[in-house]
C-alpha positions in Angstrom: 0.1 -0.1 0.0 2.8 2.4 1.0 4.3 1.6 -2.5 1.1 2.4 -4.1 0.7 6.1 -2.7 4.1 6.9 -3.5 3.3 6.1 -7.0 0.1 8.3 -7.0 1.7 11.0 -5.7 4.6 10.6 -8.7 1.9 10.4 -11.3 -0.3 13.5 -9.9 3.6 15.7 -9.2 4.2 14.5 -12.9 0.9 15.8 -14.1 1.2 18.9 -12.1 4.6 19.6 -13.2 3.8 19.0 -17.1 0.6 21.5 -16.4 3.1 24.1 -14.8 5.6 23.7 -17.8 2.3 23.9 -20.4 1.4 27.0 -18.6 5.2 28.3 -18.6 5.5 28.0 -22.1 1.8 29.9 -22.8 2.7 32.7 -20.9 6.6 32.8 -22.8 4.7 32.8 -25.9 2.3 35.7 -25.0 5.4 37.8 -23.9 7.3 37.3 -27.1 4.2 38.2 -28.9 3.6 41.1 -27.0 7.4 42.0 -27.4 7.4 41.2 -31.4 4.0 43.8 -31.0 5.9 45.9 -29.4 8.5 46.0 -31.3 6.9 46.5 -34.5 5.0 49.5 -33.3 8.3 51.3 -32.3 9.8 50.5 -36.0 6.8 51.9 -37.5 6.7 55.4 -34.9 10.4 55.2 -35.3 10.3 55.3 -39.2 7.2 56.9 -39.7 6.8 60.0 -36.8 10.3 60.2 -34.9 12.4 60.4 -38.4 9.9 63.4 -39.4 10.3 64.8 -36.4 13.7 65.1 -35.7 14.4 66.4 -39.3 11.9 69.0 -39.2 13.7 70.2 -36.0 16.8 70.3 -37.4 15.6 73.2 -39.7 15.1 75.5 -37.0 17.8 74.4 -35.4 19.8 75.8 -37.8 17.4 78.6 -37.7 17.8 79.1 -34.1 21.1 79.3 -34.4 21.1 82.1 -37.4 18.7 84.2 -35.3 20.5 84.2 -32.0 23.6 85.2 -34.2 21.8 88.2 -35.4 20.2 88.9 -32.6 23.5 89.2 -30.6 25.1 91.3 -33.3 22.3 94.2 -33.2 22.5 94.2 -29.9 26.3 94.6 -29.9 25.6 97.0 -32.4 22.7 99.2 -30.3 25.3 99.3 -26.9 28.4 100.2 -29.1 26.6 103.2 -30.7 24.6 104.2 -27.4 28.3 104.7 -25.7 29.5 106.1 -28.8 27.4 109.2 -28.5 28.5 109.2 -24.3 32.1 110.1 -25.5 33.2 113.6 -25.3 34.1 115.3 -28.1 37.2 116.5 -27.6 40.0 116.1 -24.7 42.0 119.1 -22.8 44.8 118.3 -20.9 44.4 119.8 -16.9 47.8 121.2 -15.5 48.0 121.1 -11.7 50.9 121.9 -9.6 52.4 120.8 -6.2 49.9 122.5 -3.9 46.9 120.9 -6.3 46.3 124.2 -8.2 45.3 124.6 -11.5 47.5 126.1 -13.9 48.4 127.2 -17.3 51.6 126.4 -18.7 52.5 128.8 -22.0 53.7 126.8 -25.4 51.8 123.4 -24.7 49.1 122.3 -26.7 46.2 121.6 -24.4 43.1 120.4 -26.6 42.6 117.0 -28.6 40.4 115.4 -31.3 41.5 112.2 -29.7 42.3 110.2 -26.2 45.3 108.6 -27.5 47.1 111.9 -29.1 46.2 113.4 -25.7 47.8 110.6 -23.8 51.0 110.4 -25.6 51.0 114.3 -24.9 50.6 113.8 -21.4 53.6 111.2 -20.8 55.9 114.0 -23.0 55.1 116.8 -20.8 55.7 114.5 -17.8 59.0 113.9 -18.4 59.6 117.8 -19.8 57.9 119.3 -16.1 58.6 116.9 -13.7 57.1 119.6 -11.2 53.6 119.8 -12.6 50.7 116.7 -12.8 48.9 116.5 -15.8 45.9 114.7 -16.4 43.5 114.1 -19.6 40.2 115.2 -19.3 36.6 114.9 -21.6 35.4 118.0 -22.9 31.9 117.2 -24.1 30.9 120.7 -24.5 32.3 121.3 -28.3 
């Protein structure tokens, strides 16, 4: 009797394991079919939608770069023109003695149209007249 019960348990376990194997195979088939459907769907979306959106976006990418460059140049030009209007029309050399009083020295040039020339003359006058201080001042009146 003991032996027959073992055979019955073995047959039932074989039947249960076969039943589980069939369910696992069906589950594997369903999962693989679902993955295949998703793969086909992904390929279709990639070929028909994503590629066109990317190519459409590339045109805007170049347009965005060009527009940002033009905008940058326009802003730079406007800033330069605004600051150019604020520049002085001429430059004057002021002479100060040791007691910080403004004085006028005869025979020196004091009025200039560019800042670089005025600075050059200031350097020369500092070498020649060592007891005086020279500085360049912008003059907007002219």
